[in-house]
N, CA, C and O atoms as a GROMACS GRO file, in nm:
protein
  588
    1MET      N    1   0.084  -0.119  -0.001
    1MET     CA    2   0.004  -0.002  -0.004
    1MET      C    3   0.090   0.126  -0.002
    1MET      O    4   0.055   0.225  -0.067
    2THR      N    5   0.200   0.124   0.072
    2THR     CA    6   0.282   0.249   0.089
    2THR      C    7   0.366   0.279  -0.034
    2THR      O    8   0.407   0.395  -0.044
    3GLU      N    9   0.394   0.197  -0.122
    3GLU     CA   10   0.484   0.231  -0.230
    3GLU      C   11   0.433   0.336  -0.327
    3GLU      O   12   0.514   0.398  -0.396
    4ARG      N   13   0.303   0.360  -0.334
    4ARG     CA   14   0.244   0.473  -0.415
    4ARG      C   15   0.225   0.598  -0.344
    4ARG      O   16   0.181   0.694  -0.407
    5LEU      N   17   0.253   0.608  -0.215
    5LEU     CA   18   0.231   0.720  -0.134
    5LEU      C   19   0.348   0.813  -0.140
    5LEU      O   20   0.461   0.766  -0.126
    6PRO      N   21   0.330   0.948  -0.160
    6PRO     CA   22   0.443   1.038  -0.149
    6PRO      C   23   0.486   1.053  -0.007
    6PRO      O   24   0.409   1.029   0.086
    7ALA      N   25   0.611   1.094   0.010
    7ALA     CA   26   0.663   1.121   0.144
    7ALA      C   27   0.578   1.230   0.213
    7ALA      O   28   0.538   1.329   0.151
    8ALA      N   29   0.553   1.210   0.335
    8ALA     CA   30   0.474   1.310   0.415
    8ALA      C   31   0.561   1.414   0.465
    8ALA      O   32   0.584   1.418   0.586
    9ASP      N   33   0.616   1.503   0.384
    9ASP     CA   34   0.689   1.616   0.430
    9ASP      C   35   0.601   1.743   0.424
    9ASP      O   36   0.485   1.736   0.384
   10LEU      N   37   0.652   1.853   0.462
   10LEU     CA   38   0.567   1.970   0.476
   10LEU      C   39   0.518   2.022   0.341
   10LEU      O   40   0.411   2.082   0.332
   11ARG      N   41   0.593   2.001   0.241
   11ARG     CA   42   0.551   2.053   0.104
   11ARG      C   43   0.438   1.962   0.046
   11ARG      O   44   0.353   2.013  -0.028
   12ASN      N   45   0.437   1.837   0.075
   12ASN     CA   46   0.336   1.758   0.009
   12ASN      C   47   0.248   1.680   0.110
   12ASN      O   48   0.199   1.572   0.078
   13MET      N   49   0.228   1.734   0.231
   13MET     CA   50   0.145   1.662   0.326
   13MET      C   51   0.001   1.643   0.283
   13MET      O   52  -0.057   1.538   0.308
   14VAL      N   53  -0.055   1.738   0.221
   14VAL     CA   54  -0.196   1.729   0.174
   14VAL      C   55  -0.201   1.629   0.061
   14VAL      O   56  -0.291   1.546   0.058
   15ALA      N   57  -0.108   1.633  -0.033
   15ALA     CA   58  -0.107   1.532  -0.134
   15ALA      C   59  -0.092   1.388  -0.077
   15ALA      O   60  -0.156   1.293  -0.123
   16ALA      N   61  -0.008   1.378   0.021
   16ALA     CA   62   0.014   1.248   0.090
   16ALA      C   63  -0.113   1.195   0.151
   16ALA      O   64  -0.152   1.080   0.131
   17LEU      N   65  -0.179   1.286   0.228
   17LEU     CA   66  -0.307   1.248   0.293
   17LEU      C   67  -0.416   1.210   0.191
   17LEU      O   68  -0.493   1.117   0.214
   18ARG      N   69  -0.420   1.282   0.078
   18ARG     CA   70  -0.519   1.247  -0.024
   18ARG      C   71  -0.485   1.114  -0.082
   18ARG      O   72  -0.577   1.035  -0.104
   19ALA      N   73  -0.360   1.083  -0.110
   19ALA     CA   74  -0.315   0.956  -0.164
   19ALA      C   75  -0.343   0.846  -0.060
   19ALA      O   76  -0.392   0.740  -0.098
   20GLU      N   77  -0.315   0.865   0.062
   20GLU     CA   78  -0.340   0.775   0.168
   20GLU      C   79  -0.488   0.738   0.174
   20GLU      O   80  -0.526   0.621   0.184
   21ARG      N   81  -0.570   0.842   0.167
   21ARG     CA   82  -0.714   0.819   0.170
   21ARG      C   83  -0.768   0.737   0.052
   21ARG      O   84  -0.858   0.655   0.069
   22THR      N   85  -0.714   0.759  -0.062
   22THR     CA   86  -0.745   0.680  -0.180
   22THR      C   87  -0.702   0.537  -0.162
   22THR      O   88  -0.776   0.446  -0.200
   23GLU      N   89  -0.588   0.514  -0.107
   23GLU     CA   90  -0.535   0.379  -0.086
   23GLU      C   91  -0.623   0.308   0.020
   23GLU      O   92  -0.657   0.191   0.004
   24MET      N   93  -0.660   0.382   0.130
   24MET     CA   94  -0.740   0.323   0.230
   24MET      C   95  -0.879   0.284   0.171
   24MET      O   96  -0.932   0.176   0.199
   25LEU      N   97  -0.936   0.373   0.088
   25LEU     CA   98  -1.063   0.334   0.026
   25LEU      C   99  -1.055   0.214  -0.061
   25LEU      O  100  -1.144   0.128  -0.057
   26ASP      N  101  -0.949   0.205  -0.141
   26ASP     CA  102  -0.927   0.089  -0.225
   26ASP      C  103  -0.907  -0.038  -0.138
   26ASP      O  104  -0.964  -0.144  -0.165
   27PHE      N  105  -0.827  -0.023  -0.034
   27PHE     CA  106  -0.800  -0.140   0.054
   27PHE      C  107  -0.926  -0.191   0.123
   27PHE      O  108  -0.958  -0.310   0.119
   28THR      N  109  -1.001  -0.094   0.189
   28THR     CA  110  -1.106  -0.131   0.265
   28THR      C  111  -1.232  -0.190   0.189
   28THR      O  112  -1.308  -0.275   0.237
   29THR      N  113  -1.244  -0.135   0.071
   29THR     CA  114  -1.350  -0.187  -0.017
   29THR      C  115  -1.320  -0.326  -0.067
   29THR      O  116  -1.413  -0.398  -0.106
   30SER      N  117  -1.195  -0.368  -0.066
   30SER     CA  118  -1.158  -0.495  -0.115
   30SER      C  119  -1.169  -0.603  -0.004
   30SER      O  120  -1.156  -0.721  -0.033
   31LEU      N  121  -1.192  -0.563   0.122
   31LEU     CA  122  -1.197  -0.657   0.231
   31LEU      C  123  -1.326  -0.745   0.229
   31LEU      O  124  -1.435  -0.694   0.203
   32SER      N  125  -1.314  -0.866   0.254
   32SER     CA  126  -1.432  -0.945   0.286
   32SER      C  127  -1.492  -0.909   0.416
   32SER      O  128  -1.434  -0.835   0.495
   33ASP      N  129  -1.608  -0.962   0.439
   33ASP     CA  130  -1.670  -0.935   0.576
   33ASP      C  131  -1.592  -0.981   0.685
   33ASP      O  132  -1.577  -0.914   0.786
   34ASP      N  133  -1.535  -1.105   0.666
   34ASP     CA  134  -1.452  -1.164   0.773
   34ASP      C  135  -1.323  -1.082   0.792
   34ASP      O  136  -1.280  -1.066   0.906
   35GLU      N  137  -1.261  -1.030   0.688
   35GLU     CA  138  -1.143  -0.944   0.703
   35GLU      C  139  -1.179  -0.818   0.770
   35GLU      O  140  -1.101  -0.768   0.851
   36TRP      N  141  -1.295  -0.761   0.741
   36TRP     CA  142  -1.342  -0.634   0.796
   36TRP      C  143  -1.356  -0.648   0.949
   36TRP      O  144  -1.327  -0.552   1.020
   37THR      N  145  -1.399  -0.760   1.004
   37THR     CA  146  -1.420  -0.783   1.144
   37THR      C  147  -1.306  -0.859   1.210
   37THR      O  148  -1.317  -0.901   1.325
   38ALA      N  149  -1.197  -0.877   1.136
   38ALA     CA  150  -1.076  -0.947   1.195
   38ALA      C  151  -1.003  -0.854   1.291
   38ALA      O  152  -1.010  -0.732   1.280
   39PRO      N  153  -0.935  -0.916   1.385
   39PRO     CA  154  -0.847  -0.839   1.481
   39PRO      C  155  -0.750  -0.757   1.398
   39PRO      O  156  -0.706  -0.798   1.290
   40SER      N  157  -0.717  -0.641   1.451
   40SER     CA  158  -0.609  -0.555   1.391
   40SER      C  159  -0.483  -0.567   1.482
   40SER      O  160  -0.479  -0.643   1.578
   41GLY      N  161  -0.379  -0.482   1.443
   41GLY     CA  162  -0.266  -0.483   1.522
   41GLY      C  163  -0.278  -0.406   1.656
   41GLY      O  164  -0.186  -0.408   1.737
   42ALA      N  165  -0.393  -0.337   1.678
   42ALA     CA  166  -0.420  -0.259   1.797
   42ALA      C  167  -0.499  -0.354   1.893
   42ALA      O  168  -0.604  -0.406   1.856
   43ALA      N  169  -0.451  -0.374   2.006
   43ALA     CA  170  -0.517  -0.460   2.104
   43ALA      C  171  -0.661  -0.425   2.124
   43ALA      O  172  -0.693  -0.311   2.160
   44GLY      N  173  -0.750  -0.519   2.101
   44GLY     CA  174  -0.891  -0.506   2.126
   44GLY      C  175  -0.965  -0.437   2.010
   44GLY      O  176  -1.087  -0.419   2.018
   45TRP      N  177  -0.898  -0.400   1.908
   45TRP     CA  178  -0.963  -0.333   1.795
   45TRP      C  179  -0.964  -0.428   1.673
   45TRP      O  180  -0.867  -0.499   1.646
   46ARG      N  181  -1.080  -0.428   1.599
   46ARG     CA  182  -1.086  -0.493   1.479
   46ARG      C  183  -1.039  -0.403   1.364
   46ARG      O  184  -1.013  -0.285   1.388
   47ILE      N  185  -1.027  -0.450   1.244
   47ILE     CA  186  -1.004  -0.364   1.130
   47ILE      C  187  -1.103  -0.257   1.113
   47ILE      O  188  -1.070  -0.143   1.081
   48ALA      N  189  -1.237  -0.295   1.136
   48ALA     CA  190  -1.341  -0.196   1.129
   48ALA      C  191  -1.323  -0.082   1.232
   48ALA      O  192  -1.357   0.033   1.205
   49ASP      N  193  -1.270  -0.119   1.349
   49ASP     CA  194  -1.249  -0.019   1.453
   49ASP      C  195  -1.136   0.083   1.412
   49ASP      O  196  -1.144   0.203   1.440
   50VAL      N  197  -1.034   0.032   1.347
   50VAL     CA  198  -0.925   0.118   1.299
   50VAL      C  199  -0.981   0.214   1.196
   50VAL      O  200  -0.947   0.332   1.198
   51VAL      N  201  -1.062   0.168   1.111
   51VAL     CA  202  -1.124   0.259   1.009
   51VAL      C  203  -1.214   0.359   1.079
   51VAL      O  204  -1.213   0.477   1.046
   52ALA      N  205  -1.290   0.313   1.173
   52ALA     CA  206  -1.379   0.408   1.251
   52ALA      C  207  -1.296   0.509   1.323
   52ALA      O  208  -1.331   0.627   1.331
   53HIS      N  209  -1.182   0.461   1.378
   53HIS     CA  210  -1.096   0.559   1.451
   53HIS      C  211  -1.041   0.672   1.353
   53HIS      O  212  -1.036   0.790   1.388
   54ILE      N  213  -1.001   0.629   1.234
   54ILE     CA  214  -0.952   0.727   1.139
   54ILE      C  215  -1.064   0.826   1.092
   54ILE      O  216  -1.044   0.947   1.083
   55GLY      N  217  -1.180   0.767   1.064
   55GLY     CA  218  -1.294   0.854   1.025
   55GLY      C  219  -1.335   0.951   1.145
   55GLY      O  220  -1.361   1.069   1.121
   56ALA      N  221  -1.339   0.902   1.268
   56ALA     CA  222  -1.373   0.980   1.377
   56ALA      C  223  -1.265   1.095   1.400
   56ALA      O  224  -1.301   1.211   1.424
   57THR      N  225  -1.140   1.060   1.392
   57THR     CA  226  -1.034   1.157   1.406
   57THR      C  227  -1.048   1.262   1.299
   57THR      O  228  -1.041   1.381   1.331
   58ALA      N  229  -1.069   1.226   1.172
   58ALA     CA  230  -1.085   1.325   1.068
   58ALA      C  231  -1.209   1.411   1.093
   58ALA      O  232  -1.207   1.532   1.069
   59ARG      N  233  -1.318   1.349   1.142
   59ARG     CA  234  -1.444   1.428   1.174
   59ARG      C  235  -1.399   1.532   1.288
   59ARG      O  236  -1.429   1.652   1.279
   60GLY      N  237  -1.334   1.484   1.386
   60GLY     CA  238  -1.290   1.568   1.495
   60GLY      C  239  -1.207   1.691   1.455
   60GLY      O  240  -1.217   1.799   1.513
   61PHE      N  241  -1.125   1.666   1.352
   61PHE     CA  242  -1.052   1.780   1.298
   61PHE      C  243  -1.135   1.887   1.238
   61PHE      O  244  -1.091   2.001   1.227
   62CYS      N  245  -1.256   1.853   1.199
   62CYS     CA  246  -1.342   1.948   1.128
   62CYS      C  247  -1.455   2.000   1.212
   62CYS      O  248  -1.541   2.075   1.163
   63THR      N  249  -1.456   1.960   1.344
   63THR     CA  250  -1.574   1.993   1.427
   63THR      C  251  -1.521   2.050   1.558
   63THR      O  252  -1.408   2.021   1.598
   64PRO      N  253  -1.604   2.130   1.624
   64PRO     CA  254  -1.566   2.189   1.753
   64PRO      C  255  -1.526   2.082   1.861
   64PRO      O  256  -1.437   2.099   1.944
   65GLY      N  257  -1.601   1.973   1.848
   65GLY     CA  258  -1.581   1.860   1.946
   65GLY      C  259  -1.435   1.809   1.940
   65GLY      O  260  -1.382   1.760   2.040
   66GLY      N  261  -1.374   1.821   1.825
   66GLY     CA  262  -1.233   1.782   1.814
   66GLY      C  263  -1.135   1.860   1.900
   66GLY      O  264  -1.024   1.815   1.929
   67LEU      N  265  -1.177   1.975   1.939
   67LEU     CA  266  -1.087   2.063   2.029
   67LEU      C  267  -1.066   1.995   2.165
   67LEU      O  268  -0.969   2.026   2.234
   68ARG      N  269  -1.156   1.900   2.203
   68ARG     CA  270  -1.137   1.834   2.326
   68ARG      C  271  -1.008   1.758   2.332
   68ARG      O  272  -0.956   1.736   2.441
   69ALA      N  273  -0.951   1.715   2.216
   69ALA     CA  274  -0.828   1.643   2.220
   69ALA      C  275  -0.715   1.728   2.276
   69ALA      O  276  -0.622   1.676   2.336
   70ALA      N  277  -0.722   1.855   2.256
   70ALA     CA  278  -0.621   1.948   2.309
   70ALA      C  279  -0.606   1.937   2.464
   70ALA      O  280  -0.497   1.955   2.517
   71PHE      N  281  -0.718   1.906   2.535
   71PHE     CA  282  -0.716   1.909   2.674
   71PHE      C  283  -0.742   1.775   2.738
   71PHE      O  284  -0.760   1.766   2.860
   72ALA      N  285  -0.746   1.669   2.656
   72ALA     CA  286  -0.779   1.535   2.703
   72ALA      C  287  -0.660   1.494   2.798
   72ALA      O  288  -0.543   1.518   2.768
   73PRO      N  289  -0.697   1.429   2.912
   73PRO     CA  290  -0.591   1.378   2.998
   73PRO      C  291  -0.512   1.262   2.933
   73PRO      O  292  -0.395   1.239   2.965
   74SER      N  293  -0.583   1.188   2.837
   74SER     CA  294  -0.516   1.080   2.773
   74SER      C  295  -0.570   1.070   2.628
   74SER      O  296  -0.689   1.051   2.604
   75LEU      N  297  -0.473   1.084   2.534
   75LEU     CA  298  -0.509   1.083   2.395
   75LEU      C  299  -0.558   0.935   2.357
   75LEU      O  300  -0.645   0.916   2.273
   76GLU      N  301  -0.496   0.837   2.423
   76GLU     CA  302  -0.546   0.704   2.398
   76GLU      C  303  -0.690   0.680   2.431
   76GLU      O  304  -0.763   0.616   2.355
   77GLN      N  305  -0.733   0.732   2.551
   77GLN     CA  306  -0.874   0.715   2.593
   77GLN      C  307  -0.963   0.805   2.507
   77GLN      O  308  -1.075   0.768   2.471
   78PHE      N  309  -0.911   0.924   2.475
   78PHE     CA  310  -0.982   1.016   2.382
   78PHE      C  311  -1.022   0.944   2.254
   78PHE      O  312  -1.135   0.954   2.205
   79ASN      N  313  -0.922   0.868   2.199
   79ASN     CA  314  -0.940   0.796   2.073
   79ASN      C  315  -1.028   0.669   2.094
   79ASN      O  316  -1.098   0.629   2.001
   80GLU      N  317  -1.028   0.612   2.204
   80GLU     CA  318  -1.102   0.486   2.233
   80GLU      C  319  -1.254   0.514   2.242
   80GLU      O  320  -1.334   0.431   2.200
   81ASP      N  321  -1.295   0.631   2.297
   81ASP     CA  322  -1.440   0.656   2.322
   81ASP      C  323  -1.509   0.663   2.183
   81ASP      O  324  -1.608   0.592   2.170
   82PRO      N  325  -1.471   0.738   2.081
   82PRO     CA  326  -1.548   0.736   1.957
   82PRO      C  327  -1.547   0.596   1.887
   82PRO      O  328  -1.642   0.558   1.818
   83VAL      N  329  -1.443   0.526   1.905
   83VAL     CA  330  -1.447   0.390   1.841
   83VAL      C  331  -1.546   0.304   1.914
   83VAL      O  332  -1.618   0.227   1.850
   84ALA      N  333  -1.554   0.313   2.044
   84ALA     CA  334  -1.659   0.235   2.117
   84ALA      C  335  -1.793   0.272   2.072
   84ALA      O  336  -1.881   0.186   2.059
   85ARG      N  337  -1.816   0.406   2.047
   85ARG     CA  338  -1.951   0.443   2.006
   85ARG      C  339  -1.989   0.394   1.862
   85ARG      O  340  -2.106   0.386   1.825
   86ARG      N  341  -1.885   0.362   1.786
   86ARG     CA  342  -1.906   0.322   1.646
   86ARG      C  343  -1.902   0.176   1.623
   86ARG      O  344  -1.916   0.132   1.509
   87ARG      N  345  -1.882   0.094   1.728
   87ARG     CA  346  -1.872  -0.051   1.716
   87ARG      C  347  -1.991  -0.120   1.663
   87ARG      O  348  -1.979  -0.227   1.603
   88ASP      N  349  -2.114  -0.061   1.684
   88ASP     CA  350  -2.229  -0.115   1.631
   88ASP      C  351  -2.276  -0.064   1.497
   88ASP      O  352  -2.380  -0.105   1.444
   89TRP      N  353  -2.196   0.030   1.443
   89TRP     CA  354  -2.232   0.092   1.318
   89TRP      C  355  -2.211  -0.017   1.208
   89TRP      O  356  -2.130  -0.109   1.221
   90SER      N  357  -2.286  -0.001   1.103
   90SER     CA  358  -2.275  -0.090   0.989
   90SER      C  359  -2.145  -0.049   0.915
   90SER      O  360  -2.091   0.060   0.933
   91ARG      N  361  -2.099  -0.139   0.834
   91ARG     CA  362  -1.978  -0.106   0.752
   91ARG      C  363  -2.000   0.013   0.658
   91ARG      O  364  -1.911   0.096   0.637
   92ALA      N  365  -2.119   0.019   0.602
   92ALA     CA  366  -2.155   0.130   0.514
   92ALA      C  367  -2.147   0.263   0.585
   92ALA      O  368  -2.102   0.362   0.527
   93ARG      N  369  -2.191   0.267   0.711
   93ARG     CA  370  -2.194   0.390   0.789
   93ARG      C  371  -2.056   0.430   0.829
   93ARG      O  372  -2.025   0.549   0.828
   94VAL      N  373  -1.964   0.332   0.867
   94VAL     CA  374  -1.827   0.365   0.901
   94VAL      C  375  -1.756   0.423   0.780
   94VAL      O  376  -1.686   0.525   0.790
   95MET      N  377  -1.775   0.356   0.666
   95MET     CA  378  -1.711   0.396   0.547
   95MET      C  379  -1.764   0.534   0.495
   95MET      O  380  -1.689   0.612   0.435
   96ALA      N  381  -1.883   0.560   0.517
   96ALA     CA  382  -1.948   0.689   0.473
   96ALA      C  383  -1.881   0.803   0.558
   96ALA      O  384  -1.843   0.906   0.503
   97GLU      N  385  -1.867   0.781   0.690
   97GLU     CA  386  -1.806   0.877   0.768
   97GLU      C  387  -1.658   0.899   0.728
   97GLU      O  388  -1.612   1.013   0.720
   98TYR      N  389  -1.588   0.792   0.705
   98TYR     CA  390  -1.448   0.796   0.669
   98TYR      C  391  -1.435   0.876   0.543
   98TYR      O  392  -1.350   0.965   0.538
   99GLN      N  393  -1.514   0.849   0.441
   99GLN     CA  394  -1.505   0.913   0.305
   99GLN      C  395  -1.530   1.066   0.322
   99GLN      O  396  -1.452   1.150   0.276
  100LEU      N  397  -1.642   1.097   0.390
  100LEU     CA  398  -1.684   1.241   0.399
  100LEU      C  399  -1.586   1.309   0.487
  100LEU      O  400  -1.533   1.412   0.446
  101ALA      N  401  -1.557   1.261   0.609
  101ALA     CA  402  -1.478   1.334   0.703
  101ALA      C  403  -1.332   1.341   0.655
  101ALA      O  404  -1.266   1.443   0.675
  102GLY      N  405  -1.282   1.239   0.594
  102GLY     CA  406  -1.146   1.243   0.542
  102GLY      C  407  -1.132   1.355   0.432
  102GLY      O  408  -1.040   1.437   0.431
  103ARG      N  409  -1.228   1.350   0.343
  103ARG     CA  410  -1.224   1.461   0.236
  103ARG      C  411  -1.229   1.603   0.298
  103ARG      O  412  -1.151   1.690   0.260
  104ARG      N  413  -1.318   1.623   0.392
  104ARG     CA  414  -1.330   1.756   0.459
  104ARG      C  415  -1.206   1.793   0.538
  104ARG      O  416  -1.159   1.907   0.531
  105ALA      N  417  -1.154   1.698   0.613
  105ALA     CA  418  -1.032   1.725   0.691
  105ALA      C  419  -0.914   1.760   0.604
  105ALA      O  420  -0.840   1.853   0.634
  106THR      N  421  -0.898   1.688   0.502
  106THR     CA  422  -0.788   1.718   0.406
  106THR      C  423  -0.796   1.851   0.347
  106THR      O  424  -0.699   1.926   0.337
  107THR      N  425  -0.922   1.881   0.305
  107THR     CA  426  -0.944   2.020   0.254
  107THR      C  427  -0.921   2.128   0.357
  107THR      O  428  -0.864   2.233   0.324
  108LEU      N  429  -0.961   2.109   0.477
  108LEU     CA  430  -0.944   2.205   0.588
  108LEU      C  431  -0.790   2.212   0.610
  108LEU      O  432  -0.735   2.321   0.620
  109LEU      N  433  -0.725   2.103   0.617
  109LEU     CA  434  -0.582   2.109   0.641
  109LEU      C  435  -0.505   2.189   0.532
  109LEU      O  436  -0.412   2.264   0.558
  110GLU      N  437  -0.552   2.166   0.408
  110GLU     CA  438  -0.492   2.245   0.299
  110GLU      C  439  -0.512   2.392   0.317
  110GLU      O  440  -0.421   2.471   0.290
  111VAL      N  441  -0.626   2.431   0.362
  111VAL     CA  442  -0.653   2.578   0.383
  111VAL      C  443  -0.569   2.630   0.499
  111VAL      O  444  -0.504   2.734   0.489
  112VAL      N  445  -0.573   2.554   0.610
  112VAL     CA  446  -0.497   2.596   0.726
  112VAL      C  447  -0.340   2.611   0.694
  112VAL      O  448  -0.275   2.707   0.737
  113ARG      N  449  -0.289   2.515   0.621
  113ARG     CA  450  -0.151   2.521   0.589
  113ARG      C  451  -0.109   2.634   0.494
  113ARG      O  452   0.010   2.659   0.474
  114ARG      N  453  -0.211   2.702   0.435
  114ARG     CA  454  -0.176   2.819   0.344
  114ARG      C  455  -0.188   2.954   0.421
  114ARG      O  456  -0.174   3.062   0.363
  115THR      N  457  -0.214   2.945   0.552
  115THR     CA  458  -0.229   3.063   0.628
  115THR      C  459  -0.134   3.067   0.747
  115THR      O  460  -0.087   2.961   0.788
  116PRO      N  461  -0.103   3.186   0.806
  116PRO     CA  462  -0.010   3.192   0.914
  116PRO      C  463  -0.061   3.107   1.036
  116PRO      O  464   0.022   3.069   1.119
  117ILE      N  465  -0.185   3.077   1.050
  117ILE     CA  466  -0.234   2.998   1.159
  117ILE      C  467  -0.168   2.863   1.173
  117ILE      O  468  -0.168   2.800   1.279
  118THR      N  469  -0.111   2.819   1.059
  118THR     CA  470  -0.044   2.684   1.057
  118THR      C  471   0.069   2.676   1.153
  118THR      O  472   0.110   2.567   1.195
  119ARG      N  473   0.124   2.795   1.190
  119ARG     CA  474   0.232   2.791   1.288
  119ARG      C  475   0.194   2.806   1.431
  119ARG      O  476   0.279   2.790   1.518
  120VAL      N  477   0.065   2.838   1.461
  120VAL     CA  478   0.017   2.847   1.592
  120VAL      C  479   0.027   2.713   1.667
  120VAL      O  480  -0.027   2.613   1.620
  121ARG      N  481   0.094   2.712   1.783
  121ARG     CA  482   0.114   2.588   1.856
  121ARG      C  483  -0.004   2.559   1.943
  121ARG      O  484  -0.044   2.644   2.023
  122VAL      N  485  -0.060   2.442   1.932
  122VAL     CA  486  -0.179   2.400   2.007
  122VAL      C  487  -0.146   2.280   2.094
  122VAL      O  488  -0.062   2.199   2.056
  123PRO      N  489  -0.208   2.267   2.203
  123PRO     CA  490  -0.186   2.147   2.285
  123PRO      C  491  -0.250   2.023   2.223
  123PRO      O  492  -0.351   2.032   2.153
  124LEU      N  493  -0.192   1.912   2.249
  124LEU     CA  494  -0.253   1.784   2.201
  124LEU      C  495  -0.240   1.686   2.314
  124LEU      O  496  -0.143   1.611   2.322
  125ALA      N  497  -0.340   1.687   2.405
  125ALA     CA  498  -0.344   1.594   2.525
  125ALA      C  499  -0.207   1.596   2.599
  125ALA      O  500  -0.148   1.702   2.622
  126GLU      N  501  -0.163   1.480   2.632
  126GLU     CA  502  -0.036   1.464   2.706
  126GLU      C  503   0.084   1.469   2.614
  126GLU      O  504   0.196   1.456   2.664
  127LEU      N  505   0.067   1.486   2.482
  127LEU     CA  506   0.187   1.480   2.394
  127LEU      C  507   0.257   1.612   2.380
  127LEU      O  508   0.366   1.614   2.322
  128GLY      N  509   0.202   1.725   2.430
  128GLY     CA  510   0.268   1.855   2.420
  128GLY      C  511   0.202   1.946   2.327
  128GLY      O  512   0.086   1.926   2.291
  129ARG      N  513   0.272   2.046   2.286
  129ARG     CA  514   0.221   2.150   2.190
  129ARG      C  515   0.285   2.136   2.049
  129ARG      O  516   0.405   2.110   2.034
  130TYR      N  517   0.200   2.155   1.948
  130TYR     CA  518   0.250   2.130   1.812
  130TYR      C  519   0.189   2.243   1.723
  130TYR      O  520   0.082   2.295   1.754
  131PRO      N  521   0.262   2.280   1.611
  131PRO     CA  522   0.202   2.374   1.523
  131PRO      C  523   0.078   2.309   1.459
  131PRO      O  524   0.078   2.193   1.420
  132LEU      N  525  -0.027   2.391   1.451
  132LEU     CA  526  -0.156   2.340   1.400
  132LEU      C  527  -0.143   2.271   1.267
  132LEU      O  528  -0.206   2.166   1.248
  133GLY      N  529  -0.066   2.321   1.172
  133GLY     CA  530  -0.042   2.253   1.043
  133GLY      C  531   0.021   2.127   1.047
  133GLY      O  532   0.028   2.058   0.945
  134ARG      N  533   0.072   2.086   1.165
  134ARG     CA  534   0.143   1.954   1.175
  134ARG      C  535   0.070   1.847   1.273
  134ARG      O  536   0.118   1.736   1.297
  135VAL      N  537  -0.045   1.892   1.323
  135VAL     CA  538  -0.114   1.806   1.415
  135VAL      C  539  -0.149   1.667   1.356
  135VAL      O  540  -0.142   1.566   1.426
  136SER      N  541  -0.186   1.663   1.232
  136SER     CA  542  -0.215   1.535   1.159
  136SER      C  543  -0.096   1.447   1.158
  136SER      O  544  -0.111   1.325   1.164
  137GLU      N  545   0.022   1.504   1.152
  137GLU     CA  546   0.148   1.419   1.153
  137GLU      C  547   0.166   1.360   1.293
  137GLU      O  548   0.201   1.243   1.307
  138VAL      N  549   0.142   1.440   1.394
  138VAL     CA  550   0.160   1.392   1.530
  138VAL      C  551   0.063   1.277   1.557
  138VAL      O  552   0.102   1.176   1.616
  139ASP      N  553  -0.063   1.290   1.514
  139ASP     CA  554  -0.162   1.180   1.538
  139ASP      C  555  -0.114   1.052   1.474
  139ASP      O  556  -0.121   0.944   1.534
  140GLN      N  557  -0.065   1.063   1.354
  140GLN     CA  558  -0.019   0.946   1.277
  140GLN      C  559   0.104   0.890   1.333
  140GLN      O  560   0.119   0.768   1.335
  141SER      N  561   0.197   0.973   1.381
  141SER     CA  562   0.324   0.918   1.424
  141SER      C  563   0.307   0.847   1.559
  141SER      O  564   0.385   0.760   1.595
  142SER      N  565   0.198   0.889   1.636
  142SER     CA  566   0.177   0.827   1.768
  142SER      C  567   0.090   0.701   1.754
  142SER      O  568   0.074   0.624   1.849
  143ASP      N  569   0.037   0.682   1.637
  143ASP     CA  570  -0.054   0.562   1.616
  143ASP      C  571   0.029   0.436   1.574
  143ASP      O  572   0.090   0.433   1.466
  144PRO      N  573   0.030   0.339   1.656
  144PRO     CA  574   0.111   0.218   1.625
  144PRO      C  575   0.070   0.146   1.497
  144PRO      O  576   0.148   0.070   1.439
  145LEU      N  577  -0.053   0.171   1.453
  145LEU     CA  578  -0.095   0.103   1.328
  145LEU      C  579  -0.040   0.171   1.202
  145LEU      O  580  -0.032   0.110   1.096
  146LEU      N  581  -0.003   0.299   1.217
  146LEU     CA  582   0.046   0.381   1.099
  146LEU      C  583   0.193   0.396   1.097
  146LEU      O  584   0.244   0.469   1.012
  147ARG      N  585   0.269   0.330   1.189
  147ARG     CA  586   0.416   0.339   1.188
  147ARG      C  587   0.473   0.246   1.084
  147ARG      O  588   0.595   0.239   1.068
   0.00000   0.00000   0.00000
């Protein structure tokens, strides 16, 4: 999956996120129902839960509720709660959120990165403070499934 993705550096982050989204859509639509519900590399999470996590994270990036990540005492628990709420969602609903929220988050990130606000340092739970334009990198680098 990764051989077609551009490197996620500052100049091409949005392009990398768009390519990653396309790869994820291709990959997840090719999964059988058994593969969709199979355990993932994250303890206690299925493949469906990982996709739900990515969709919920993208949605949080575009909504005021996502600001709670800045002050969450534990980013891991902050990520667990939306996944737990989505465990009973249908595959179609999880994928619809992933598609829509991923597209919106990537567009918003592209806008943010073109303005001076990209350099504003924001807190991210217990991980510290990061420039707003790089928060998506921090989330991915701390996610054991995306390393």
